C-alpha angles and dihedrals in degrees: 000000000000122000116239115225131192114236114249108247089202095053089111093044134250127313110266096210113129098008111159141166094289115091111253096017121142141050115337096203125101120275112271095022122156125227130028125351118243103213127191123195091226128221102331114182097217097152124089116217122204107210 
């Protein structure tokens, strides 16, 4: 019996829309998706630490 597998939607990578300087910024949907982009600002270091 053969095992059924679900195709990996991220096999071609992640959509590059909205990528910026912050690590992890940009669209989080698979490359070549249809419909709206889901964009995250990424890991923005907006806090100042007094050490």
